[in-house]
C-alpha positions as CSV (number, residue, x, y, z in Angstrom):
1,M,-38.7,-13.8,29.5
2,S,-35.5,-15.5,28.5
3,S,-32.5,-15.3,30.7
4,P,-29.8,-13.0,29.6
5,L,-26.8,-14.3,27.5
6,R,-23.7,-13.9,30.1
7,C,-20.3,-13.5,29.0
8,G,-16.8,-13.2,30.6
9,I,-14.0,-11.0,29.3
10,I,-10.5,-12.4,29.8
11,G,-8.0,-9.7,29.4
12,C,-9.0,-6.1,30.6
13,G,-6.0,-4.0,29.2
14,V,-6.0,-2.4,25.9
15,I,-8.9,-4.0,23.9
16,G,-11.1,-5.6,26.7
17,P,-12.9,-2.4,27.4
18,A,-14.1,-2.2,23.7
19,H,-15.7,-5.7,24.1
20,A,-17.4,-4.6,27.3
21,E,-18.9,-1.4,26.0
22,S,-19.9,-3.5,22.8
23,Y,-21.7,-6.3,24.7
24,Q,-23.4,-3.8,27.0
25,R,-25.1,-2.0,24.0
26,I,-26.9,-5.4,23.1
27,S,-30.2,-6.0,24.9
28,G,-30.4,-9.1,27.0
29,V,-26.5,-9.5,27.3
30,Q,-24.8,-9.3,30.7
31,V,-21.0,-9.0,31.1
32,A,-20.7,-11.2,34.3
33,W,-16.8,-11.5,34.7
34,A,-13.8,-9.2,34.3
35,C,-10.5,-11.3,34.3
36,D,-7.0,-10.1,34.2
37,L,-3.9,-11.3,35.6
38,V,-3.3,-7.9,37.0
39,E,-6.1,-7.5,39.4
40,S,-6.1,-3.7,39.2
41,K,-6.9,-4.0,35.4
42,A,-9.8,-6.3,36.1
43,R,-11.3,-4.1,38.9
44,A,-10.9,-1.0,36.9
45,M,-12.9,-2.4,33.9
46,A,-15.4,-3.8,36.3
47,A,-16.1,-0.5,37.9
48,K,-16.4,1.2,34.7
49,F,-18.8,-1.2,33.2
50,N,-20.6,-2.4,36.4
51,I,-19.3,-6.0,36.0
52,P,-20.3,-8.0,39.0
53,H,-17.4,-10.6,39.3
54,V,-13.7,-10.0,39.2
55,T,-10.9,-12.4,39.2
56,T,-7.3,-13.1,38.2
57,R,-7.9,-16.7,37.3
58,C,-9.6,-17.6,33.9
59,E,-10.3,-20.9,35.3
60,E,-12.8,-19.3,37.7
61,V,-14.7,-17.7,34.8
62,L,-14.8,-21.0,33.0
63,A,-16.2,-23.0,35.9
64,D,-19.1,-20.6,36.0
65,E,-21.9,-22.7,34.5
66,T,-24.1,-19.5,33.8
67,V,-21.6,-18.1,31.6
68,D,-22.5,-18.6,27.9
69,C,-19.4,-17.0,26.0
70,I,-16.1,-15.7,26.4
71,S,-14.1,-12.9,24.9
72,V,-10.4,-13.6,24.8
73,C,-8.5,-10.3,24.9
74,T,-5.0,-11.3,26.1
75,D,-1.5,-11.5,24.6
76,H,-1.2,-13.6,21.5
77,A,0.5,-16.7,23.2
78,S,-2.4,-17.1,25.6
79,H,-5.1,-17.0,23.0
80,S,-4.6,-20.7,22.3
81,P,-4.7,-22.2,25.7
82,I,-7.6,-20.0,26.9
83,T,-9.7,-20.8,23.9
84,V,-9.0,-24.5,24.1
85,A,-10.1,-24.4,28.0
86,A,-13.1,-22.4,27.1
87,L,-14.2,-24.7,24.4
88,K,-13.7,-27.6,26.5
89,A,-15.8,-25.9,29.2
90,G,-18.7,-25.5,26.6
91,K,-18.4,-21.8,26.2
92,H,-18.8,-20.0,22.9
93,V,-15.4,-18.1,21.9
94,L,-14.8,-14.6,20.4
95,C,-10.9,-14.6,20.1
96,E,-9.0,-11.1,19.4
97,K,-6.5,-11.1,16.7
98,A,-4.2,-12.8,16.0
99,L,-6.0,-15.9,16.9
100,A,-2.5,-17.4,17.8
101,Q,1.2,-16.9,17.4
102,N,2.1,-19.8,15.6
103,T,0.9,-22.9,13.7
104,A,1.0,-25.4,16.6
105,A,-1.0,-23.2,18.7
106,L,-3.6,-22.7,16.1
107,D,-3.8,-26.4,15.5
108,K,-4.7,-26.9,19.1
109,M,-7.6,-24.4,18.9
110,F,-9.2,-26.0,16.0
111,A,-8.6,-29.6,17.3
112,A,-10.7,-28.5,20.4
113,H,-13.3,-26.8,18.3
114,A,-13.5,-29.9,16.2
115,H,-14.8,-31.8,19.3
116,H,-17.4,-29.0,20.2
117,P,-18.6,-28.0,16.7
118,H,-22.0,-26.7,17.9
119,L,-20.0,-23.8,19.8
120,V,-19.7,-20.6,18.0
121,F,-15.8,-19.9,17.4
122,S,-15.0,-16.5,15.9
123,G,-11.8,-14.4,15.4
124,V,-11.9,-10.7,15.7
125,F,-11.4,-8.9,12.4
126,Q,-13.6,-6.0,13.1
127,H,-12.7,-4.2,9.6
128,R,-14.8,-6.8,7.7
129,F,-17.6,-4.6,9.0
130,D,-16.3,-1.4,7.6
131,E,-18.7,-0.4,5.0
132,A,-15.9,0.7,2.6
133,F,-14.4,-2.6,2.6
134,R,-17.8,-4.4,2.3
135,Y,-18.6,-2.4,-0.8
136,M,-15.2,-3.0,-2.3
137,K,-15.8,-6.9,-1.7
138,R,-19.3,-6.5,-3.4
139,L,-17.6,-4.9,-6.4
140,V,-15.0,-7.7,-6.6
141,D,-17.8,-10.5,-6.4
142,A,-19.8,-8.8,-9.1
143,K,-16.7,-8.7,-11.4
144,A,-17.0,-4.9,-11.6
145,F,-13.3,-4.6,-11.9
146,G,-13.2,-7.0,-14.7
147,D,-10.3,-9.3,-14.6
148,I,-8.4,-8.2,-11.2
149,L,-4.7,-7.8,-12.1
150,T,-3.3,-6.5,-8.7
151,A,-4.6,-6.1,-5.2
152,C,-2.4,-4.1,-2.6
153,V,-2.3,-2.9,0.9
154,Q,0.2,-0.7,2.6
155,V,0.3,-0.1,6.4
156,R,2.3,2.6,7.8
157,C,2.4,3.3,11.6
158,L,4.8,4.2,14.6
159,R,5.5,2.0,17.7
160,T,8.2,3.4,19.7
161,H,10.8,1.6,21.7
162,E,8.8,2.4,24.8
163,Y,5.8,0.3,23.2
164,Y,7.8,-2.7,22.9
165,Q,9.5,-2.4,26.4
166,A,6.1,-1.9,28.1
167,D,5.1,-5.6,27.8
168,E,7.4,-8.4,27.7
169,W,5.5,-10.5,25.2
170,R,5.6,-7.7,22.5
171,G,8.1,-8.0,19.6
172,T,8.9,-11.6,20.5
173,W,8.5,-14.7,18.2
174,A,7.6,-17.0,21.1
175,K,4.7,-14.8,22.5
176,E,3.8,-12.4,19.9
177,G,4.8,-14.3,16.8
178,G,6.2,-11.4,15.0
179,A,5.5,-7.7,15.2
180,V,4.1,-5.3,12.5
181,L,2.6,-8.0,10.4
182,I,1.0,-10.1,12.9
183,N,-0.2,-7.2,15.1
184,Q,-0.9,-4.0,13.2
185,A,-0.9,-4.7,9.6
186,I,-2.9,-7.9,10.1
187,H,-6.1,-6.0,10.3
188,F,-5.7,-4.7,6.7
189,I,-4.1,-7.8,5.4
190,D,-7.4,-9.7,6.5
191,A,-9.4,-7.1,4.7
192,L,-7.4,-7.7,1.4
193,L,-7.5,-11.4,1.6
194,W,-11.4,-11.3,2.5
195,I,-12.2,-9.0,-0.2
196,M,-10.1,-10.9,-2.9
197,G,-11.1,-14.4,-1.8
198,G,-8.0,-15.7,-0.1
199,A,-4.4,-16.2,-0.9
200,E,-2.8,-19.2,-2.7
201,A,1.0,-18.3,-2.0
202,V,3.2,-15.8,-0.7
203,C,6.8,-14.8,-1.0
204,G,8.0,-12.1,1.4
205,T,10.9,-10.8,3.7
206,H,11.1,-8.6,6.6
207,A,13.8,-6.6,8.8
208,N,14.4,-4.8,11.9
209,I,15.6,-1.4,11.0
210,T,14.9,1.0,13.8
211,H,14.3,-1.5,16.9
212,N,17.5,-3.4,17.1
213,G,18.3,-4.2,20.6
214,V,14.6,-3.5,21.6
215,M,12.8,-6.5,20.0
216,E,13.7,-9.5,18.1
217,T,10.8,-9.3,15.4
218,E,10.4,-7.3,12.4
219,D,9.5,-3.5,12.2
220,T,9.3,-3.6,8.3
221,A,8.0,-6.2,6.0
222,T,7.0,-6.7,2.4
223,A,5.6,-9.7,0.4
224,V,4.1,-10.7,-2.9
225,V,0.7,-12.5,-2.9
226,R,-0.8,-14.8,-5.4
227,F,-4.5,-14.9,-5.0
228,A,-6.7,-17.8,-5.5
229,S,-8.3,-15.9,-8.3
230,G,-4.9,-15.7,-10.1
231,A,-4.5,-12.0,-9.4
232,L,-1.3,-10.8,-7.9
233,G,-0.7,-8.4,-5.1
234,T,1.5,-6.9,-2.5
235,I,1.8,-6.2,1.4
236,E,4.0,-3.6,2.6
237,A,4.0,-2.8,6.5
238,T,6.2,-0.7,8.9
239,C,5.8,0.3,12.6
240,S,9.0,2.6,12.1
241,S,7.2,5.4,10.1
242,N,6.9,9.0,11.0
243,I,3.2,8.5,10.2
244,G,1.2,7.5,13.2
245,W,-1.5,5.4,11.6
246,E,-2.3,5.2,7.9
247,Y,-3.3,2.4,5.5
248,T,-4.0,2.3,1.8
249,L,-5.7,-0.7,-0.2
250,S,-6.0,-0.5,-3.8
251,I,-7.5,-2.9,-6.3
252,H,-6.7,-2.7,-10.1
253,G,-8.4,-4.6,-12.9
254,S,-9.0,-4.7,-16.6
255,L,-12.2,-2.5,-16.4
256,G,-11.5,-0.3,-13.2
257,S,-9.6,0.6,-10.1
258,V,-10.1,2.0,-6.8
259,D,-7.5,3.4,-4.2
260,L,-8.7,3.9,-0.7
261,R,-6.7,5.5,2.3
262,N,-7.9,5.2,5.8
263,A,-11.5,4.1,4.3
264,K,-11.6,7.3,2.2
265,L,-11.6,7.3,-1.7
266,M,-8.3,8.5,-3.0
267,K,-8.9,7.6,-6.7
268,V,-11.5,5.7,-8.8
269,S,-11.2,5.0,-12.4
270,F,-13.5,2.8,-14.6
271,S,-14.0,2.3,-18.2
272,D,-17.6,2.8,-18.0
273,S,-18.3,6.3,-16.9
274,A,-21.6,5.6,-15.3
275,R,-20.0,2.8,-13.1
276,E,-17.0,5.2,-12.2
277,A,-19.7,7.9,-11.0
278,E,-21.7,5.3,-9.1
279,V,-18.6,3.9,-7.3
280,A,-17.2,7.3,-6.7
281,T,-20.5,8.6,-5.1
282,R,-21.0,5.6,-2.9
283,L,-17.3,5.6,-1.5
284,A,-17.5,9.2,-1.0
285,S,-20.6,8.8,1.1
286,I,-19.1,6.4,3.5
287,T,-17.7,7.6,6.8
288,E,-16.3,5.3,9.5
289,E,-16.5,7.2,12.6
290,R,-15.3,6.1,16.0
291,T,-18.3,4.6,17.8
292,L,-16.8,3.3,21.0
293,N,-15.7,5.5,24.0
294,A,-13.5,2.6,25.4
295,A,-11.7,2.3,21.9
296,K,-8.8,3.9,20.1
297,S,-9.9,5.8,17.1
298,Y,-7.9,3.6,14.6
299,Y,-9.8,0.5,15.8
300,G,-12.5,1.8,13.5
301,S,-16.2,1.4,14.1
302,G,-16.5,-2.5,13.6
303,H,-16.3,-3.9,17.3
304,P,-19.9,-3.4,18.3
305,A,-21.0,-4.7,14.8
306,Q,-18.7,-7.9,15.2
307,I,-19.8,-8.5,18.7
308,A,-23.4,-8.1,18.0
309,D,-23.1,-10.7,15.2
310,F,-21.3,-13.1,17.5
311,V,-24.1,-12.8,19.9
312,A,-26.7,-13.2,17.2
313,A,-24.7,-16.3,15.9
314,I,-25.0,-17.8,19.4
315,R,-28.9,-17.1,19.6
316,E,-29.6,-18.1,16.2
317,G,-27.4,-21.3,16.1
318,R,-25.6,-20.3,13.0
319,A,-22.1,-19.4,12.0
320,P,-20.6,-16.0,12.8
321,F,-19.9,-13.4,10.1
322,V,-16.1,-14.1,10.7
323,P,-15.7,-17.8,11.5
324,A,-12.6,-18.9,13.1
325,H,-11.5,-20.8,9.9
326,S,-11.6,-17.6,7.8
327,A,-9.7,-15.6,10.4
328,R,-7.1,-18.3,10.5
329,H,-6.6,-18.2,6.9
330,T,-5.2,-14.4,7.4
331,V,-2.8,-15.7,10.4
332,D,-1.7,-18.5,8.2
333,T,-0.8,-15.9,5.4
334,V,1.3,-13.8,7.7
335,L,2.9,-16.9,9.2
336,A,3.7,-18.0,5.6
337,V,5.6,-14.5,5.0
338,Y,7.7,-15.3,7.9
339,E,8.3,-18.9,6.7
340,S,8.9,-17.4,3.2
341,H,11.8,-15.2,4.7
342,R,13.3,-17.9,6.5
343,K,13.4,-20.3,3.6
344,G,13.8,-17.7,0.8
345,T,11.3,-19.1,-1.4
346,W,7.5,-19.0,-2.2
347,V,5.3,-20.7,0.5
348,K,1.9,-22.1,-0.5
349,L,-1.0,-22.0,1.6
350,T,-3.2,-25.1,2.0
C-alpha cells in the first residue's frame, strides 16, 4: 500500500477549515499540520479535524520532509513569502486567492516555481468548478453565442466597518492590495475571464464611498474590459451594498444571450429556439449547493472539487485544472484596474 499524501495547512482562520474538510474527504490523504500565528486558531482547527501537529511557525511545517503539499490560507501579503519558501522546500502548493497583493510579490512566486517546475502550483478559484460556469464556458468555446459582443459581471455585497477593523491587513494597499476587487469580486472576475478566454486591456476607476476613515482602499469599482477575442465587457463591484451577497454574470452575442444571478438562470434568449430550450433546460437543472460544513454558504461548492483536482495533479504528475499562471492572469487584471485608476488610461495586459 502506498503511503498517504501528507499536507500542511498554513492559516487556520476563515478559509483554512474548508481546506481541512476537503482534504479529509480524499482517500489516502492526511492533514498533518495546522499552522497559524495565533496558536488558539491552529489548535481549534487541529482538534476539529484530528490534525496531529500544531505550530505557529510555518518553517516547522516546511522542514517536515514527510509533508508533500501545502495549502496557503493566510492574508494576501504573506502568500508570496510562504509560497516561495514552500516551493524551495520541495512542497506542492495550493494558494488561496488572491495569489498576491502586488506584481512584485507575484513575480517572486513565479520565479521560485520556475526553479521547481516539477512541483504542482495552483491558485484557488473554486468557482471554476461550478457547473453553471463550466457550462457557460462550453457554450462560449462552441461558439453558441455567435460573435460575443459583451460579457459583464456585477458583484454586490456588504462588508461593514467592523469587518475591516477586525484584521489590520484588510483594506490596505500594502497588505490586502485593495479591497472589494481583489478580495470579494475577484472570484467572479476570474469566472468571467476564464469563460471568455482572458483579457487584453482594461480601463477602470474606483472609490471609497462609505468606508472613509476605516480603510484606505476601494469599496466600489467599475471597469471596462477588452477581451482577447475582441469582445467588450464591464466589471462592477461594491462591498457597500444593502445586499449581503449577490453576483450576476451575463454574456450577450450575435446569436444568443444568457444572464445568471447567483448561479441561477435569470434570462436566456437564442435565435435558434431549439438551442434556447436546450440551454434553458440545462441551466435550470443546475443547483450549486453548499457542500462543506466548515465553509460559508457563498464560498459555493467548489473547494472539495478543486482540492481533489490538486491532489490528483500531484499523484498523476500533471498540471492542475487551475494552474497558477492562469490564476495570476485574474490578479494581474485586477491590479491593472488599480493602475488604470492611478494613470487615468487604458492598461494592457501582457
